[in-house]
Every structure is written in C-alpha cells, then in structure tokens.
Kinemage of the C-alpha trace (Angstrom):
@kinemage 1
@onewidth
@group {chain A} dominant
@subgroup {mainchain}
@vectorlist {calphas} color= white
{ca met a 1} P 21.670 6.247 -20.760
{ca lys a 2} L 22.331 5.079 -17.136
{ca leu a 3} L 19.275 2.859 -15.904
{ca pro a 4} L 17.750 4.199 -12.836
{ca thr a 5} L 17.831 2.563 -9.626
{ca ile a 6} L 14.839 0.668 -8.693
{ca ala a 7} L 13.904 1.219 -4.680
{ca ala a 8} L 10.995 -0.831 -2.806
{ca leu a 9} L 10.551 -1.237 0.489
{ca trp a 10} L 9.423 -4.221 2.767
{ca met a 11} L 8.708 -3.640 6.418
{ca glu a 12} L 10.395 -6.779 8.205
{ca gly a 13} L 10.031 -10.293 8.011
{ca pro a 14} L 10.282 -13.369 5.276
{ca leu a 15} L 9.802 -12.274 1.542
{ca ser a 16} L 7.240 -15.194 -0.415
{ca tyr a 17} L 8.369 -16.057 -3.853
{ca leu a 18} L 6.305 -13.594 -5.115
{ca glu a 19} L 8.284 -11.119 -4.063
{ca gln a 20} L 11.296 -12.709 -4.896
{ca leu a 21} L 10.362 -12.794 -8.632
{ca cys a 22} L 9.290 -9.157 -8.528
{ca leu a 23} L 12.724 -7.898 -7.199
{ca lys a 24} L 14.640 -10.740 -9.019
{ca ser a 25} L 12.860 -9.600 -12.246
{ca phe a 26} L 14.145 -6.250 -12.015
{ca val a 27} L 18.028 -7.515 -11.473
{ca asp a 28} L 17.662 -9.846 -14.410
{ca ala a 29} L 16.750 -6.625 -16.155
{ca gly a 30} L 19.874 -5.104 -15.210
{ca his a 31} L 18.611 -2.074 -12.607
{ca arg a 32} L 20.211 -1.430 -9.669
{ca val a 33} L 17.796 -2.560 -6.898
{ca val a 34} L 17.910 -1.075 -3.173
{ca leu a 35} L 15.250 -2.570 -0.674
{ca tyr a 36} L 14.234 -0.345 2.395
{ca his a 37} L 13.456 -2.023 5.573
{ca tyr a 38} L 12.791 -1.471 9.054
{ca gly a 39} L 13.688 -5.273 10.533
{ca pro a 40} L 15.393 -8.150 9.974
{ca leu a 41} L 14.707 -9.850 6.795
{ca gln a 42} L 14.485 -13.408 4.990
{ca asn a 43} L 14.715 -14.704 1.634
{ca val a 44} L 16.249 -11.849 0.143
{ca pro a 45} L 17.525 -12.910 -3.630
{ca asp a 46} L 20.907 -12.254 -4.657
{ca gly a 47} L 21.622 -8.962 -6.167
{ca ile a 48} L 19.494 -7.090 -4.034
{ca glu a 49} L 21.007 -4.109 -1.919
{ca leu a 50} L 19.330 -3.208 1.219
{ca ala a 51} L 19.154 -0.306 3.144
{ca asp a 52} L 17.660 1.123 6.424
{ca ala a 53} L 14.349 3.017 5.699
{ca ser a 54} L 14.292 4.988 9.116
{ca pro a 55} L 16.279 7.700 8.007
{ca ile a 56} L 14.021 8.635 5.182
{ca leu a 57} L 10.811 8.244 7.047
{ca pro a 58} L 10.713 6.586 10.771
{ca arg a 59} L 8.506 3.783 11.606
{ca thr a 60} L 5.153 5.129 12.962
{ca asp a 61} L 1.504 2.918 13.933
{ca phe a 62} L -0.192 6.120 12.939
{ca leu a 63} L -0.251 5.104 8.897
{ca thr a 64} L -1.851 2.164 9.040
{ca his a 65} L -5.100 2.223 7.248
{ca gln a 66} L -8.292 1.532 9.442
{ca arg a 67} L -10.568 -1.096 7.708
{ca thr a 68} L -7.583 -3.080 5.754
{ca gly a 69} L -4.694 -2.802 7.929
{ca ser a 70} L -2.517 -2.291 5.275
{ca pro a 71} L 0.885 -0.219 5.856
{ca ala a 72} L 0.040 1.861 2.461
{ca leu a 73} L -0.216 5.242 3.982
{ca his a 74} L 2.795 4.197 5.610
{ca ser a 75} L 4.526 3.144 1.869
{ca asp a 76} L 2.970 5.920 0.310
{ca leu a 77} L 4.747 8.776 1.968
{ca phe a 78} L 7.802 6.883 2.130
{ca arg a 79} L 7.996 6.459 -1.579
{ca tyr a 80} L 7.448 10.540 -1.742
{ca lys a 81} L 10.188 11.271 0.712
{ca met a 82} L 12.581 8.698 -0.737
{ca leu a 83} L 12.319 10.373 -3.856
{ca ala a 84} L 12.472 13.885 -3.172
{ca gln a 85} L 16.159 12.586 -1.522
{ca ser a 86} L 17.119 10.261 -4.779
{ca glu a 87} L 18.424 10.993 -8.212
{ca asn a 88} L 17.889 8.790 -10.961
{ca thr a 89} L 15.523 6.338 -8.596
{ca ile a 90} L 12.298 5.092 -9.478
{ca trp a 91} L 9.498 3.658 -6.944
{ca ala a 92} L 8.204 -0.088 -7.312
{ca asp a 93} L 5.741 -1.929 -5.155
{ca thr a 94} L 7.402 -5.528 -4.094
{ca asp a 95} L 4.819 -7.032 -6.393
{ca ala a 96} L 5.787 -4.949 -9.693
{ca tyr a 97} L 7.193 -7.218 -12.264
{ca cys a 98} L 9.727 -6.027 -14.611
{ca met a 99} L 8.841 -7.194 -18.462
{ca lys a 100} L 11.749 -4.644 -19.800
{ca pro a 101} L 14.304 -1.934 -18.530
{ca phe a 102} L 12.516 1.378 -17.246
{ca glu a 103} L 14.200 4.037 -18.996
{ca thr a 104} L 12.253 7.558 -18.851
{ca pro a 105} L 14.420 10.987 -20.894
{ca asn a 106} L 12.846 13.120 -18.056
{ca gly a 107} L 12.596 11.189 -14.622
{ca his a 108} L 8.875 10.690 -15.257
{ca phe a 109} L 7.432 7.364 -15.406
{ca tyr a 110} L 4.424 6.394 -14.430
{ca gly a 111} L 0.800 5.088 -15.692
{ca trp a 112} L -2.768 4.360 -16.029
{ca glu a 113} L -3.982 1.860 -14.149
{ca ser a 114} L -7.817 2.353 -15.662
{ca ser a 115} L -9.671 5.068 -17.753
{ca lys a 116} L -9.811 7.069 -14.079
{ca his a 117} L -6.567 6.368 -12.234
{ca ile a 118} L -3.232 6.564 -12.852
{ca asn a 119} L -1.474 4.581 -10.101
{ca gly a 120} L 1.953 5.194 -8.225
{ca gly a 121} L 2.943 1.428 -7.874
{ca val a 122} L 5.807 2.374 -10.354
{ca leu a 123} L 6.816 5.804 -9.732
{ca gly a 124} L 9.297 7.837 -11.168
{ca leu a 125} L 9.121 11.685 -10.272
{ca pro a 126} L 12.078 13.878 -10.666
{ca gln a 127} L 13.205 16.158 -7.144
{ca asp a 128} L 12.048 19.246 -9.429
{ca ser a 129} L 8.446 17.879 -10.079
{ca glu a 130} L 5.771 20.319 -9.071
{ca thr a 131} L 3.500 16.556 -8.407
{ca leu a 132} L 5.991 15.350 -6.079
{ca arg a 133} L 6.490 18.826 -4.189
{ca ala a 134} L 1.959 18.743 -4.011
{ca leu a 135} L 2.242 15.286 -2.618
{ca leu a 136} L 4.878 16.231 0.175
{ca glu a 137} L 2.872 19.225 0.921
{ca phe a 138} L -0.614 17.702 1.377
{ca thr a 139} L 0.705 14.484 3.057
{ca ser a 140} L 2.369 16.647 5.230
{ca asp a 141} L -0.811 16.622 7.171
{ca glu a 142} L -2.177 13.869 8.604
{ca phe a 143} L -5.584 15.349 8.571
{ca ala a 144} L -5.799 16.801 5.316
{ca ile a 145} L -9.096 17.284 3.722
{ca pro a 146} L -8.724 15.516 0.096
{ca ser a 147} L -10.964 17.483 -2.204
{ca trp a 148} L -11.005 14.214 -5.030
{ca tyr a 149} L -13.912 12.315 -3.707
{ca gly a 150} L -16.742 15.247 -3.966
{ca lys a 151} L -17.932 18.248 -2.333
{ca glu a 152} L -19.717 16.172 -0.278
{ca tyr a 153} L -17.411 14.228 1.234
{ca gln a 154} L -14.986 17.509 1.808
{ca gln a 155} L -18.084 18.796 3.462
{ca glu a 156} L -17.933 15.908 5.548
{ca leu a 157} L -14.726 16.091 6.944
{ca glu a 158} L -14.687 20.010 7.003
{ca ala a 159} L -17.731 19.534 9.603
{ca ala a 160} L -15.646 17.207 11.658
{ca arg a 161} L -12.641 19.250 11.877
{ca asp a 162} L -14.895 22.139 12.755
{ca ala a 163} L -16.191 20.122 15.640
{ca gly a 164} L -13.119 19.294 16.842
{ca gln a 165} L -13.076 15.811 15.822
{ca pro a 166} L -11.025 15.915 12.074
{ca val a 167} L -10.899 12.554 10.147
{ca his a 168} L -7.451 10.945 10.355
{ca ala a 169} L -5.922 9.675 6.967
{ca ser a 170} L -6.379 5.961 8.009
{ca glu a 171} L -10.145 6.815 8.143
{ca gln a 172} L -10.773 8.114 5.102
{ca pro a 173} L -10.642 6.396 1.804
{ca trp a 174} L -8.268 3.505 0.539
{ca gly a 175} L -5.890 5.365 -1.673
{ca val a 176} L -5.892 8.714 -0.252
{ca trp a 177} L -2.518 9.002 -0.415
{ca gly a 178} L -2.020 6.806 -3.009
{ca pro a 179} L -3.405 6.232 -6.723
{ca his a 180} L -6.207 8.835 -5.920
{ca ala a 181} L -3.318 11.494 -4.732
{ca val a 182} L -1.223 10.794 -7.453
{ca thr a 183} L -3.778 11.557 -10.145
{ca his a 184} L -5.119 14.273 -8.646
{ca phe a 185} L -2.195 16.492 -8.800
{ca leu a 186} L -0.535 15.168 -11.756
{ca his a 187} L -3.463 16.613 -13.151
{ca glu a 188} L -3.499 19.516 -11.120
{ca thr a 189} L 0.100 20.089 -12.361
{ca gly a 190} L -0.054 19.144 -16.074
{ca glu a 191} L 2.259 16.016 -15.558
{ca ala a 192} L 0.001 13.366 -16.136
{ca arg a 193} L 0.890 14.104 -19.704
{ca phe a 194} L 4.047 11.991 -19.208
{ca ala a 195} L 1.786 8.885 -17.741
{ca leu a 196} L 1.830 5.634 -19.915
{ca pro a 197} L -0.918 4.248 -21.506
{ca gln a 198} L -2.445 1.137 -19.324
{ca glu a 199} L -0.184 -1.558 -21.577
{ca gly a 200} L 2.764 0.125 -19.804
{ca leu a 201} L 2.516 -0.817 -15.990
{ca tyr a 202} L -1.099 -1.866 -15.496
{ca pro a 203} L -1.746 -4.388 -18.965
{ca phe a 204} L -3.749 -6.665 -16.533
{ca thr a 205} L -6.395 -4.658 -14.291
{ca phe a 206} L -7.609 -5.393 -10.910
{ca lys a 207} L -10.597 -7.214 -12.242
{ca asp a 208} L -8.624 -9.383 -14.730
{ca arg a 209} L -5.857 -10.409 -12.255
{ca arg a 210} L -7.139 -14.003 -12.028
{ca lys a 211} L -6.182 -14.061 -15.668
{ca met a 212} L -2.388 -14.399 -14.888
{ca leu a 213} L -3.277 -17.776 -13.362
{ca arg a 214} L -4.897 -19.757 -15.672
{ca arg a 215} L -3.334 -21.878 -17.922
{ca asn a 216} L -2.224 -21.688 -20.688
{ca phe a 217} L -3.849 -18.332 -21.155
{ca asp a 218} L -2.977 -16.206 -24.192
{ca val a 219} L -1.730 -12.815 -23.055
{ca ser a 220} L -0.759 -11.293 -26.017
{ca pro a 221} L -3.684 -8.971 -25.815
{ca tyr a 222} L -2.356 -7.655 -22.520
{ca ile a 223} L 1.195 -8.121 -22.189
{ca thr a 224} L 2.658 -5.946 -25.549
{ca asp a 225} L 6.164 -4.525 -27.076
{ca asn a 226} L 5.180 -1.405 -24.841
{ca thr a 227} L 4.734 -3.259 -21.500
{ca phe a 228} L 7.591 -2.384 -18.661
{ca ser a 229} L 5.982 -3.977 -16.260
{ca val a 230} L 3.323 -6.476 -14.899
{ca his a 231} L 1.497 -5.239 -11.567
{ca leu a 232} L 0.170 -8.444 -9.875
{ca tyr a 233} L -2.038 -7.412 -6.917
{ca gly a 234} L -0.003 -8.850 -4.379
{ca arg a 235} L -2.135 -8.677 -1.179
{ca arg a 236} L -5.160 -10.162 -2.772
{ca met a 237} L -3.042 -12.187 -5.302
{ca arg a 238} L -1.385 -13.802 -2.572
{ca ala a 239} L -5.001 -14.627 -1.022
{ca arg a 240} L -6.017 -15.989 -4.031
{ca leu a 241} L -2.834 -18.345 -4.246
{ca val a 242} L -3.184 -19.563 -0.842
{ca glu a 243} L -7.102 -19.877 -0.807
{ca arg a 244} L -7.508 -21.040 -4.261
{ca glu a 245} L -4.034 -22.639 -5.856
{ca gly a 246} L -3.037 -24.742 -3.210
{ca gly a 247} L -0.088 -22.132 -2.170
{ca val a 248} L 1.445 -22.279 -5.443
{ca pro a 249} L 0.669 -21.291 -9.177
{ca his a 250} L 0.200 -23.596 -11.994
{ca pro a 251} L 3.178 -24.177 -13.798
{ca lys a 252} L 1.786 -23.346 -17.355
{ca ser a 253} L 0.151 -19.991 -15.674
{ca leu a 254} L 1.889 -16.750 -16.482
{ca leu a 255} L 3.050 -16.517 -13.130
{ca gly a 256} L 4.101 -20.367 -12.986
{ca thr a 257} L 6.170 -19.637 -16.164
{ca leu a 258} L 7.754 -16.205 -14.746
{ca leu a 259} L 8.722 -17.890 -11.546
{ca lys a 260} L 10.666 -20.911 -14.217
{ca lys a 261} L 12.197 -17.891 -16.057
{ca his a 262} L 14.006 -16.260 -13.232
{ca asp a 263} L 14.787 -19.750 -11.311
{ca val a 264} L 12.788 -19.092 -8.064
{ca asp a 265} L 11.155 -21.824 -6.548
{ca pro a 266} L 7.991 -21.459 -4.539
{ca leu a 267} L 8.861 -24.268 -2.396
{ca lys a 268} L 11.656 -22.345 -0.651
{ca ala a 269} L 9.456 -19.393 0.455
{ca pro a 270} L 5.956 -19.945 0.740
{ca ile a 271} L 3.150 -17.399 1.119
{ca pro a 272} L 2.372 -17.393 4.869
{ca ala a 273} L -1.154 -18.070 5.824
{ca lys a 274} L -3.174 -16.061 7.676
{ca pro a 275} L -2.500 -16.943 11.199
{ca lys a 276} L -5.359 -18.241 13.355
{ca pro a 277} L -6.025 -15.890 16.932
{ca ala a 278} L -5.812 -17.583 19.828
{ca gly a 279} L -8.751 -18.554 21.889
{ca val a 280} L -11.467 -18.258 20.716
{ca ala a 281} L -11.648 -16.134 17.599
{ca pro a 282} L -14.268 -15.050 15.163
{ca val a 283} L -15.505 -17.129 12.248
{ca gln a 284} L -13.620 -17.146 9.149
{ca thr a 285} L -15.757 -17.188 6.000
{ca ile a 286} L -13.431 -19.538 4.213
{ca glu a 287} L -14.464 -22.096 7.907
{ca lys a 288} L -18.424 -21.998 6.225
{ca val a 289} L -17.609 -23.102 2.760
{ca gly a 290} L -18.873 -26.577 2.242
{ca arg a 291} L -21.564 -26.726 5.095
{ca gly a 292} L -24.940 -26.802 3.977
{ca gln a 293} L -26.322 -25.613 0.539
{ca val a 294} L -23.351 -23.306 -1.989
{ca asn a 295} L -24.860 -19.502 -1.070
{ca leu a 296} L -24.100 -16.408 -3.066
{ca thr a 297} L -21.414 -15.888 -0.981
{ca asp a 298} L -19.176 -18.480 -1.767
{ca leu a 299} L -19.931 -18.223 -5.353
{ca ala a 300} L -18.740 -14.530 -4.984
{ca asp a 301} L -15.642 -15.129 -3.091
{ca arg a 302} L -14.724 -17.803 -5.275
{ca leu a 303} L -14.686 -15.528 -8.321
{ca glu a 304} L -13.321 -12.507 -5.962
{ca leu a 305} L -16.085 -10.427 -6.459
{ca asp a 306} L -16.069 -7.002 -3.864
{ca arg a 307} L -19.608 -7.835 -3.130
{ca gly a 308} L -19.191 -10.447 -1.066
{ca ser a 309} L -17.284 -11.360 2.066
{ca ser a 310} L -13.954 -9.194 1.208
{ca lys a 311} L -15.371 -6.239 0.888
{ca his a 312} L -19.375 -4.710 0.612
{ca arg a 313} L -20.905 -8.095 1.555
{ca tyr a 314} L -23.438 -7.439 -0.334
{ca thr a 315} L -24.154 -11.117 -1.001
{ca glu a 316} L -25.100 -11.768 2.409
{ca leu a 317} L -28.559 -9.904 2.203
{ca tyr a 318} L -29.047 -11.109 -1.565
{ca gln a 319} L -28.739 -14.685 -0.272
{ca leu a 320} L -31.629 -13.889 2.246
{ca leu a 321} L -33.809 -11.682 -0.448
{ca leu a 322} L -32.808 -14.000 -3.461
{ca leu a 323} L -32.939 -17.660 -2.451
{ca gln a 324} L -36.733 -17.467 -3.069
{ca tyr a 325} L -35.877 -17.273 -6.410
{ca arg a 326} L -32.856 -19.767 -7.170
{ca asn a 327} L -34.450 -22.802 -8.468
{ca arg a 328} L -37.024 -21.003 -10.577
{ca lys a 329} L -37.188 -19.171 -14.098
{ca ile a 330} L -36.298 -15.812 -12.553
{ca glu a 331} L -35.868 -12.994 -15.514
{ca phe a 332} L -32.865 -11.190 -13.720
{ca met a 333} L -30.951 -7.677 -14.971
{ca glu a 334} L -27.710 -6.294 -14.259
{ca ile a 335} L -26.838 -2.982 -15.227
{ca gly a 336} L -23.025 -2.695 -15.314
{ca gln a 337} L -20.288 -1.067 -17.175
{ca glu a 338} L -18.104 -3.923 -17.873
{ca ala a 339} L -19.867 -6.029 -21.860
{ca met a 340} L -20.152 -9.483 -22.006
{ca ala a 341} L -18.216 -11.305 -24.963
{ca ser a 342} L -20.941 -12.295 -27.376
{ca pro a 343} L -21.337 -15.770 -28.456
{ca glu a 344} L -19.235 -15.032 -31.509
{ca gln a 345} L -16.234 -14.310 -29.647
{ca gly a 346} L -16.638 -17.263 -27.912
{ca his a 347} L -17.825 -17.091 -24.670
{ca ala a 348} L -21.436 -18.444 -24.432
{ca asp a 349} L -21.127 -19.035 -20.978
{ca gly a 350} L -20.765 -14.694 -20.250
{ca ala a 351} L -17.387 -16.336 -18.604
{ca glu a 352} L -15.635 -12.676 -19.201
{ca val a 353} L -17.927 -11.206 -16.877
{ca pro a 354} L -17.513 -12.744 -12.854
{ca ser a 355} L -20.786 -11.484 -12.044
{ca val a 356} L -22.512 -12.687 -14.871
{ca gln a 357} L -20.901 -16.295 -13.799
{ca met a 358} L -22.271 -15.785 -10.563
{ca trp a 359} L -26.082 -15.041 -11.615
{ca leu a 360} L -25.708 -17.644 -14.427
{ca glu a 361} L -24.590 -20.274 -11.498
{ca tyr a 362} L -27.167 -19.146 -8.938
{ca phe a 363} L -30.265 -18.905 -10.915
{ca pro a 364} L -29.649 -22.620 -13.116
{ca lys a 365} L -32.740 -21.824 -14.706
{ca gly a 366} L -32.856 -18.384 -15.261
{ca gln a 367} L -32.389 -15.679 -17.583
{ca val a 368} L -29.667 -13.452 -16.933
{ca ser a 369} L -29.813 -10.144 -18.759
{ca arg a 370} L -26.934 -7.291 -18.897
{ca leu a 371} L -27.452 -3.664 -19.610
{ca val a 372} L -24.454 -2.079 -20.386
{ca his a 373} L -23.737 1.584 -20.441
{ca gly a 374} L -21.809 2.439 -24.018
{ca glu a 375} L -21.777 1.022 -27.090
{ca glu a 376} L -21.620 -2.768 -26.751
{ca ala a 377} L -22.838 -5.831 -29.029
{ca val a 378} L -26.323 -6.894 -28.463
{ca phe a 379} L -27.287 -10.540 -28.490
{ca ala a 380} L -29.250 -12.976 -27.001
{ca asp a 381} L -29.108 -16.954 -26.217
{ca asp a 382} L -31.325 -19.351 -23.815
{ca arg a 383} L -29.578 -18.478 -20.809
{ca arg a 384} L -28.244 -14.539 -21.305
{ca ala a 385} L -28.750 -11.412 -23.519
{ca gln a 386} L -27.020 -8.175 -23.521
{ca met a 387} L -28.654 -4.564 -23.773
{ca ala a 388} L -26.749 -1.338 -24.333
{ca cys a 389} L -28.061 2.209 -23.558
{ca arg a 390} L -26.832 5.706 -22.791
{ca leu a 391} L -27.652 5.950 -19.065
{ca glu a 392} L -27.883 9.885 -18.993
{ca asp a 393} L -30.785 9.194 -21.812
{ca arg a 394} L -33.884 8.320 -20.446
{ca ala a 395} L -34.610 7.375 -24.023
{ca ser a 396} L -32.079 5.204 -24.698
{ca ile a 397} L -33.011 3.107 -21.780
{ca lys a 398} L -36.130 2.714 -22.954
{ca ala a 399} L -35.194 1.703 -26.685
{ca ala a 400} L -32.918 -0.616 -25.243
{ca val a 401} L -34.931 -2.854 -23.229
{ca pro a 402} L -37.645 -4.770 -25.323
{ca leu a 403} L -41.628 -3.050 -24.722
{ca asn a 404} L -42.504 -6.044 -23.356
{ca ser a 405} L -40.143 -7.420 -20.778
{ca lys a 406} L -40.821 -7.871 -17.427
{ca phe a 407} L -37.960 -8.742 -14.623
{ca asp a 408} L -38.027 -10.561 -10.793
{ca val a 409} L -34.827 -8.476 -9.980
{ca ile a 410} L -32.795 -5.633 -11.292
{ca ile a 411} L -29.279 -4.714 -10.162
{ca asp a 412} L -27.500 -1.692 -10.643
{ca asp a 413} L -23.984 -1.617 -10.487
{ca ala a 414} L -23.320 0.624 -13.800
{ca thr a 415} L -21.591 3.732 -13.214
{ca gln a 416} L -23.002 4.575 -9.519
{ca ala a 417} L -23.294 8.556 -10.885
{ca ser a 418} L -27.171 10.164 -9.520
{ca his a 419} L -28.240 10.991 -12.956
{ca his a 420} L -27.825 7.787 -14.365
{ca gln a 421} L -28.770 5.531 -11.333
{ca gln a 422} L -32.271 7.978 -11.549
{ca asn a 423} L -33.081 7.196 -14.858
{ca ala a 424} L -32.604 3.697 -14.833
{ca phe a 425} L -34.737 3.411 -11.812
{ca leu a 426} L -37.639 5.668 -13.721
{ca glu a 427} L -37.396 3.419 -17.202
{ca leu a 428} L -36.997 0.055 -15.453
{ca phe a 429} L -38.980 -0.199 -12.357
{ca pro a 430} L -42.013 -0.212 -14.124
{ca lys a 431} L -40.617 -3.303 -15.883
{ca ile a 432} L -40.373 -5.003 -12.327
{ca lys a 433} L -43.064 -7.798 -11.797
{ca ser a 434} L -45.428 -7.581 -8.822
{ca gly a 435} L -43.399 -8.550 -5.545
{ca gly a 436} L -40.183 -8.327 -7.561
{ca ile a 437} L -36.843 -6.563 -6.218
{ca tyr a 438} L -35.157 -3.406 -7.670
{ca ile a 439} L -31.394 -2.970 -6.053
{ca ile a 440} L -29.495 0.215 -6.277
{ca glu a 441} L -25.712 -0.417 -4.982
{ca asp a 442} L -23.225 2.080 -4.185
{ca leu a 443} L -24.993 5.006 -3.108
{ca arg a 444} L -22.142 6.520 -0.746
{ca trp a 445} L -19.782 7.136 -3.679
{ca gln a 446} L -20.778 8.902 -7.435
{ca pro a 447} L -17.913 9.442 -9.736
{ca asn a 448} L -16.579 13.452 -9.832
{ca lys a 449} L -16.128 12.816 -14.157
{ca leu a 450} L -19.628 11.809 -14.366
{ca glu a 451} L -21.601 13.380 -11.542
{ca ile a 452} L -23.786 16.366 -12.345
{ca ser a 453} L -23.217 19.506 -10.090
{ca gly a 454} L -26.750 20.518 -8.450
{ca val a 455} L -28.382 16.911 -9.352
{ca thr a 456} L -29.987 15.659 -5.845
{ca lys a 457} L -27.785 12.444 -5.082
{ca thr a 458} L -29.654 9.205 -4.957
{ca ser a 459} L -29.186 8.325 -1.741
{ca glu a 460} L -30.861 11.662 -0.521
{ca leu a 461} L -33.581 11.412 -2.985
{ca phe a 462} L -34.296 8.100 -1.424
{ca glu a 463} L -33.328 9.247 2.632
{ca ser a 464} L -36.221 11.868 1.846
{ca tyr a 465} L -38.848 9.647 0.824
{ca arg a 466} L -38.308 7.390 3.285
{ca lys a 467} L -38.750 10.485 6.330
{ca thr a 468} L -41.740 12.227 4.833
{ca gly a 469} L -43.060 9.702 2.020
{ca val a 470} L -42.585 12.123 -0.486
{ca phe a 471} L -39.489 12.460 -3.075
{ca glu a 472} L -37.723 15.809 -3.051
{ca his a 473} L -35.368 16.354 -5.812
{ca ser a 474} L -33.615 19.756 -7.530
{ca asp a 475} L -35.863 18.722 -10.468
{ca lys a 476} L -39.326 19.088 -9.993
{ca asp a 477} L -40.425 16.807 -13.297
{ca ile a 478} L -37.402 14.343 -11.910
{ca ala a 479} L -39.719 14.314 -8.619
{ca asp a 480} L -42.997 14.458 -10.074
{ca ala a 481} L -42.039 11.236 -11.939
{ca phe a 482} L -40.351 9.416 -8.648
{ca asn a 483} L -43.832 10.737 -6.912
{ca ala a 484} L -46.120 9.114 -9.511
{ca leu a 485} L -44.203 5.568 -8.733
{ca arg a 486} L -45.201 5.541 -4.931
{ca val a 487} L -48.014 3.972 -5.263
{ca asp a 488} L -46.529 0.860 -6.383
{ca phe a 489} L -43.671 0.274 -3.519
{ca ser a 490} L -44.408 -2.170 -1.185
{ca gly a 491} L -40.895 -1.582 0.826
{ca cys a 492} L -38.258 1.141 0.659
{ca phe a 493} L -35.174 -0.136 2.318
{ca met a 494} L -31.435 1.353 2.387
{ca phe a 495} L -28.673 -0.512 3.939
{ca gln a 496} L -25.424 1.108 5.434
{ca val a 497} L -21.847 0.459 4.741
{ca asp a 498} L -21.286 -3.373 6.505
{ca phe a 499} L -24.697 -2.955 7.668
{ca asp a 500} L -23.678 -0.719 10.284
{ca lys a 501} L -26.215 1.751 11.390
{ca ser a 502} L -23.287 4.425 12.443
{ca lys a 503} L -21.944 4.422 9.094
{ca arg a 504} L -23.619 6.113 5.489
{ca asn a 505} L -26.034 4.336 3.760
{ca gln a 506} L -25.011 2.439 0.739
{ca leu a 507} L -27.089 -0.032 -0.654
{ca leu a 508} L -30.905 0.563 -1.998
{ca val a 509} L -33.608 -2.091 -2.152
{ca val a 510} L -36.968 -1.127 -3.135
{ca his a 511} L -40.151 -4.067 -3.039
{ca lys a 512} L -42.610 -3.899 -5.533
{ca arg a 513} L -46.270 -4.275 -4.792
C-alpha cells in the first residue's frame, strides 16, 4: 500500500528547529511531504515539496482568533478544503512528530487527545467522509452558531444574532472550528469509531508536555509500539524552550534525542523570541520575575498552569487573598480530577500534579490535601493528603473527608459540573474555619457530558443570591440547604473573565464569618 502524502501549512517566514524536526520526521519515515505556504519561507529541510496555499484558501485576516491572535481558524478551514481536494492525503500540524509511517486502510486517520476530545492536529478524512462534508458546511458561515458548548452559550449567540450583532468565529472559544467541531461531527456521523486511542497520536497530554523536556525521562509508559505520532504543542513548547530552557532542549531529553536522531541543529534555526513593541510597551510578566518575593503567579507560570498569567490570571487574585496564610500552618484543600502519586509510587513530594507542587511551595508550613473525583489511592503524610469521592453523591463527599477536618482555604477546580460544585460546597463549606475562604473556579463553562439538564448552574445560583440575598434553585431542597448556610457568609464575590466587568462570571470567592 502506498503511503499517504503528508500535508502541512506554514504561513510564511522562517521555520524553527521544532518545525524542521517534525517535517523531517515524516520524510525520514518514507512519506511524501507537501508544505503549503503564502509568503517566502526560510529554513525548509531537504525533501520537502512547497506549494502555494492560495488556490485552496486565499489568505485573510478575518480568520485570526481574537484572544490568542492565532491563525488556527484559517488553518482549520484550510485543512478541510485541502482534504476535500486531495486523494490519499493526511494533514499534520507542524508540531506533529512522526514515530512511524502513517497507514490507513480507509482514509480515516485521527485520534483521541483526551477522554473528551478527538484532535485534528493529525487528520485524515476521505473525500466522501460525512464528517468532512459537515465540517465544510459549518465553516462556510463565519458566524455559525456551535451547538457543542451547551444550550446557555448557544442561546447567548442566538440572542446576539437576533439583535443584529452576530458573534464571529474569531470571538468564539478557541477550537470552535478545530478539535471541538471535529469531535462533534465525528460523533454525529458515527465516524468517531475510526479514532485511534490516545497513545496513537497524543501520548503526552497537554498537561504532560513538560515531560518531553526532562532529561533521562522514561517515555516507555507513553510512547508504545502503537504510537504513530507525538504532538509537541508547538506554541507552548516554543515559549517554554525560550523562557525556561535557554532556547535549546537538554540533549538527554526526549526532544533533544529526537533532534540528534534526525540531525537537526537547533542553533541553525533557533526559535525566535517575542519582539518587544517599539516605544512604551506593557510590562510583560516575565520582566517582573525576581522583583520582590516570589509570588503565586511566578510559581504558576514556572509550572505552566493556566491559572497564571498565560490564561486565567487567577493567581493574581489568589496572591492578594492568600498571602496572609503563606508562612502559617495552613490547612489547604484543592478539589480536582488529577490524582497525586502515592508515596509508594516514589513521588512523596506530589511532583506529578503541578498545582500540588505550586501549593506545597507557596505554603512551606502548610498541609495540602487533594479531594479527587473518582476512585484513587487514599493516603496522607506530613505535607499532603489525598481523598477520593464521587462528586455526584453528597454522602460520598462526606465520607471521604475526615469528620473533624477544618480548612483555611478550599479551591474547587474539579469537573466544573454544576451539581458537582454545589454538592461539594454544601458538604465542605461547613468545614471552612472562621475567616477562611472557599473558591470555585471556571463558572462559565460546564461540560456537556456531565451537566444535568434542568439543574441551576452554579453561576446563576450565586448571582441570584448576590442580587436578592436568597438562593433560588430548580431543586427546592438544594435551595433550602444553601439558604441555611447564609448566616455564615461574611462576603460573596464573583469575578469575571480577565477581571473585566463586561465579561461573564468566571470565579467565585466566599469568605466565612
């Protein structure tokens, strides 16, 4: 069987060694590789065919994502149109590294990136694919309203459209034309059945990406005989390499060994640093590092957590709220999904969960507990403890946390499902010490797979309380339970996305009397 052609897109300008590595890996695996482009290119490896991208999709500035400035929307549409015009061709992002030749008996070639999403970073769809037809139809309208973010968001977009102010795709969530659309239509058509398991194309998750830069790291639990490709998360990986690795990975890291394998010299095609704007410019977060004491944003950025300056900026508020506890013997709890490794697994410092590392470092005298949604190992030592429960069951939450436990701070960053958030609050807010703080993150997005239709969303629940002083809920018993807790509220605060009052509520802070 003839190997499929690999197609990629690089708008213009120089390729760094990261893109060189990925493109060359396909050539070395025996694939024909076509690199589409709009402007002049530099640093293109030998063996790569160049092709003008304009006949497939003319270049336009209307398809740049507003928040990130990324041309991802353009790239998404380009790959769908290109696949519709090409035979025996698979799309590959320029940060997809080929472990072994791509082979498909039916033209379908894509894989699960997580338990929720099938990514389109590597995408093979035959020309008669129903998914491809649906993707092209949806993306033909730049103001199309996605159904995959839940009814509330869909109704918000419909209201804007009906008011004559339709919301452009560039102002919708990142991935609206990409992995989220791909996942939706693959399920709708039934073609999701062809998706490779996660080890096939995305063995390292987004959260695991730093492990590819660790020296002497054992990759065997991730890369197996069934792995075709490794996604390098290019934008974040390039930033990490420039800001934390001196621009070049350690030679004994996975990335370092791959560069050596394909004879790619990182010094000949360096990753460009971000240019500084001319004249007076905003102070970048990296410029603040080293001034004064190390704060929570410094730690979050070092660990590449989305709570830091790169995305949600929660740590800017947390630094203000939590500094008072920093050198105290604080009792801190985080509710999450990712479990810590037990001491028996050789990770007594909690190093496998970056947020746990952050809290242990920020609270050097503190006890850090983690309540995990699921069935995980339960343990405790001098600095940390792990408990497990089912967040859909209040009795399970109550049984998981020791009866006499008291906490200074609890932060809920678990599933984001409204009923999970509310169950946890009802059971755990009474365990907050007087003067303590309870925080719920990510109020504006609830997962469709977990959210229960008809259940009042957590943001709406607390918005009604802030306006009227009374909790209103679709379930009277839950409303009564929340109203019974009001006497212990000292303050209830809601913060918007980017702390911008014109945007939706994102973060809840409740201060206990």
